[in-house]
N, C-alpha and C positions, 0 to 999 in steps of 0.2 A: 375416462368417461369423455362422454361429447354432447353438446346438444345441440339442437337445430332449429329454427326458430321460419315457419315456414311463407312469413315473408306476404302479410296481410298487407291490406290499404297499397295495394301498387309497389310498395318493397322487394326488393330481390330478398331469396331467402338466403338466411345466414347460418353457419355452422363453426361453433366454436369447438374446435378440437384439443384445446390442449396438447400434448406433446405425442399426438396419435400422428395427424397427418400436418406437416411442415410445408411449405412453398417450396418446392424441388425435391424434398424430401420425408421421411418420415422417423420416428423416433426411433430409442435404441429399445432391444425387445429385453431391458432389465429384469420382468421378473415373469414373461413370455415368452414364447418363441415363435419362429418364422411363421409356424399358421397360425396364432394367435393373432399375429399384426395384419396377417392376411386375409383373414376371416374382420379383423375391423372395419379396415380399408375398402375388403368388397362392400361391407353394408355403405361404407358413408360413398361411394362412386354411383350406386342408385341413385343420387339424390339428383336435381335438376342443374344442369349442368350451369344456371345461372347462380348458382349458389356461391355466393361469396365465402370465403374459408378464412376464418380466423382463429391463424396458432399462437400456439402460448409462447411464440419464442422469436428474434427477431435472425435466424440462420439463413437469409435467402440466398445469399450471396456465395458463402461456403456449398449449399448446396449443390446449385446452380453450376460451381466451379469442378464440383462431381460428375455432375451430370453433364458438362462438357468435356469431360474428360472419357467418358465414357462415348461419344458421339461427337467426335470434334469438328467432323463435315457437316453438323446440325444449324444450319445457320440462324433457325426460331431461339435457339437454344443460346448461342451465342449474342444476339440481339437481345436476347433477355438478360442475359451477365449486365452487359455493356448499360443496359437501362437502371437496372437493380444498382452496380455499383455507383452511375450518376445521383441515383438517389438517397442512396445510402451517405454521399461523397457529400450533400447538399443537406444532412441530419434530415430526410424523411425515411417513413417508413416503406416498406416493401409490401407488406401487410395493408387487406386482406388480397386474396389473391381470389379468381375464379374454381368452381372445380371445372369446368370445362378448359382454361389453363391447366392446369393441373393434370387432366387427363393428358394433353397434349406433348407436356414436359416434363411430369416428373418419373423418375422411372422406376418408382416404388410402385406405381400404377402403371405401370406397363407392365410387368413379370412375362405378357401372353406374348410377348413382341421377341420377333426373333433378331433384332435387331440389338436388343439389350443382351439376351444369351448370346449373340456375337461378339459383342462389346466384352464382355465377361471370358471370354474365349471358352466360351460352352456351350458349343452349337448344338449339341444334343442334348441342352439342357430345354424339355420340353415342359415339364412343373415349374406351375408357378413357384411352388416354396422354394424350391432348389437357388432356384432364381433370385429369391427373396432374401435367402439366407446369403448366399455369395454377395447380393448388393451391398446388406448391409455389414457386414464383412468388410468387402471393398469399404463400404464409406466411413467404418470405423480407424479403417488402417489410411485411408487421402486424408482425414483432419489428424492423426495423428503425426504423418508426414509433415504433413503443411504446418504442422505447430513449431515441431522440431525445425527447420527447417528456416521459421522466423526468428526464431530464437538465437539460432546460429548467425543470420543476417544482424541481427540487434547486438548482438555479441562484438560482430567482427567491427560496424559500423561504430560501436563504444568506445572498441582501441582505439580504432585510425584516428579518431575525432579527438584525443586522448592524448 
C-alpha cells in the first residue's frame, strides 16, 4: 500500500511507498509476482517527477551497489553510490529521493531499457516482466553473496586479531 500527498501549498508531492519502491530498488515479490510488482511500479512512475519518495527501509547503498554491478560504466550511478555512502557514514539518511532520480538510476523502473537487458545478459529480453524477474533474482543473489562475503571477512579478521 502506498500513500500519495499531492503537494498543496507549494510543497513538493510526496509518496510513502513502504516496501514497494526503494531508492534504487524495489521490494521482494513475497506473496506477489513480477507482474504484480511491475503493475504497482507502473502506477507509481506516472506521478509527477518532483514527487519525493519516502520508502520503508534504508537499503540505498546495497541497492546502488547492485545497480552499479549492472552498469559499472554508469558515472551517474557511481556518483550516487559515493554520495549515499558518505551520507550513511555521517549518520544521515538517503531518503527521500525523488521520482525523477529513481527514473534515472533505479533498474527496476528501467525494465524497458535495453542497457538493463544487456546487463542481465539477456539482450533478447524485450518483455519487461522477464527483465523484472531477472532483476529481482539477481538482486536476491547479490544480497545473499554480499552477506556471506562480509561474514567470511569478519570471521577472518577475528581470527587474525586473536
